[in-house]
C-alpha positions in Angstrom: 11.8 -1.1 14.0 7.9 -1.1 14.4 6.1 2.1 13.2 3.0 3.5 14.8 -0.2 3.3 12.6 0.3 5.5 9.5 -2.3 8.4 9.7 -4.6 7.1 7.0 -8.4 7.9 7.3 -11.1 5.9 5.1 -13.8 7.7 3.6 -16.9 6.6 1.8 -19.7 8.3 -0.4 -23.3 7.3 -0.5 -23.2 8.6 -4.1 -20.8 7.8 -7.0 -18.3 10.8 -6.8 -17.2 13.1 -9.4 -13.3 12.7 -9.1 -12.3 16.2 -10.4 -14.9 18.0 -8.3 -14.0 16.1 -5.1 -10.3 16.4 -5.6 -10.7 20.4 -6.5 -12.7 20.7 -3.1 -10.3 18.5 -1.2 -7.3 20.7 -2.4 -8.8 23.8 -1.4 -9.8 22.5 2.1 -6.6 20.5 3.1 -4.4 22.4 5.5 -1.3 21.8 3.5 0.2 19.5 0.9 1.0 17.0 3.8 -2.6 15.9 3.2 -3.3 13.6 0.2 -6.3 11.7 -1.3 -6.0 8.5 -2.7 -8.1 5.8 -4.1 -9.6 2.5 -2.6 -7.2 -0.2 -2.8 -4.1 1.8 -2.8 -3.4 1.7 0.8 -2.9 -2.0 1.7 -0.7 -2.0 4.8 0.9 0.0 7.3 4.6 -0.9 6.4 3.7 -0.1 2.6 2.5 3.5 3.6 5.5 4.1 5.9 8.0 2.7 3.1 6.2 5.2 0.4 6.7 8.1 3.0 10.2 7.3 3.8 11.3 6.9 0.3 9.5 10.3 -0.7 10.6 12.0 2.6 14.2 11.3 2.2 14.0 12.6 -1.5 12.3 15.7 -0.4 14.8 16.4 2.4 17.8 16.0 0.1 16.2 18.4 -2.4 16.3 15.9 -5.3 12.6 14.8 -5.5 11.1 14.5 -9.0 7.8 15.9 -7.7 7.2 19.6 -6.7 5.6 18.8 -3.5 5.6 16.0 -1.0 2.0 14.8 -1.7 3.0 14.0 -5.3 6.3 12.5 -4.4 4.6 10.1 -1.9 2.1 9.3 -4.7 4.9 8.6 -7.1 6.5 6.1 -4.7 3.3 4.6 -3.7 2.5 3.8 -7.4 5.9 2.5 -8.1 6.9 5.0 -11.1 9.3 7.8 -11.9 6.5 9.7 -13.5 4.4 12.1 -11.4 1.5 12.1 -13.9 1.3 8.3 -14.1 1.4 8.4 -10.1 -1.9 10.4 -10.2 -3.7 8.2 -12.9 -2.8 5.2 -10.8 -3.4 6.2 -7.1 -5.8 9.0 -7.6 -9.6 8.9 -7.1 -11.7 8.3 -10.3 -15.1 9.1 -11.2 -17.8 6.8 -9.7 -15.4 5.7 -6.7 -17.4 5.3 -3.4 -14.4 4.6 -1.1 -11.0 6.0 -0.7 -8.5 7.4 1.8 -7.1 10.6 3.1 -3.6 10.4 4.6 -1.6 12.7 6.7 2.2 12.8 5.5 4.1 13.6 8.8 7.0 16.3 8.6 10.4 14.4 8.3 13.8 14.9 9.8 16.9 13.2 9.0 19.2 11.3 11.5 22.9 12.3 10.6 24.7 14.2 8.0 24.2 11.7 5.2 20.6 11.9 5.3 20.2 8.2 4.5 17.5 7.7 7.3 14.6 9.9 8.5 12.0 10.0 10.8 8.6 11.4 11.5 8.7 14.6 13.6 6.1 14.2 16.5 2.6 15.1 15.5 -0.7 14.9 17.6 -2.8 12.1 16.2 -5.8 13.5 17.9 -5.4 16.9 16.1 -4.8 15.1 12.8 -8.0 13.2 13.6 -9.9 16.2 14.1 -8.6 17.7 11.0 -9.6 14.6 8.8 -13.0 14.6 10.4 -13.5 18.2 9.5 -12.3 17.4 5.8 -14.7 14.6 5.6 -17.7 16.8 6.9 -16.8 19.6 4.5 -16.8 17.2 1.6 -19.8 15.4 2.6 -18.0 12.2 3.1 -18.7 9.7 5.8 -15.6 8.5 7.8 -15.5 4.8 8.6 -13.1 2.0 10.0 -11.4 -0.3 7.3 -8.5 -2.6 8.2 -5.7 -2.8 5.7 -6.2 -5.6 3.1 -3.9 -7.1 0.7 -5.7 -6.5 -2.8 -4.4 -7.7 -6.0 -6.8 -5.4 -7.8 -5.6 -2.6 -5.7 -1.9 -3.6 -6.5 -2.6 -3.8 -10.1 -4.2 -0.4 -10.0 -0.9 0.8 -8.4 0.9 -0.5 -11.6 2.1 -4.1 -10.3 2.4 -6.7 -12.8 1.6 -10.2 -12.1 2.9 -13.2 -14.1 -0.1 -15.4 -13.7 -3.4 -15.3 -11.8 -2.0 -17.9 -9.3 0.5 -15.4 -8.2 0.1 -14.3 -4.8 0.4 -10.7 -3.4 2.5 -10.2 -0.4 3.4 -7.1 1.5 7.2 -7.7 0.5 6.0 -7.3 -3.2 4.2 -4.1 -2.4 7.3 -2.7 -0.8 9.5 -4.1 -3.8 7.1 -2.1 -6.1 7.5 1.1 -4.1 11.3 0.6 -4.3 11.0 0.0 -8.1 10.2 3.4 -8.6 13.8 4.4 -8.4 14.6 2.1 -11.6 11.3 2.0 -13.5 10.1 4.7 -16.0 
């Protein structure tokens, strides 16, 4: 089943950022833990983001997440790791970054008693866009449009390993990396 575009907003800064300062300001400004900031190259496809969201949301609803907040659980899946601290290192912004993303993680609801599948509860995308614009303005970041792009360097940043330089990154490999967080430490 096709998913709508993931609520992902690209930002850029005219000057290199101080990661700690920007992240602290973002955490104070964001309306809830449903908002997460990640580094450039970490959001590579709509399916990748929805898969990480589904895995994180399913664990969150079941009450067996490894992280204490939904944004950290999402980062853990996106980064393909069991360790929350490692997820922040991989997907988090870093000093001197110029570009990154702010994502809104929709609230999830399960379908059925077994809680094996979940879906996003309706949200107003226009309201989410206004909130993202307000966050960017407060952080003195520019919003700009950028299409998703499969990036081997971004995948490596997320912790993916490649056997050779000739190995091609695919969306399926990104999905496999997300799912591997259940099995790797």
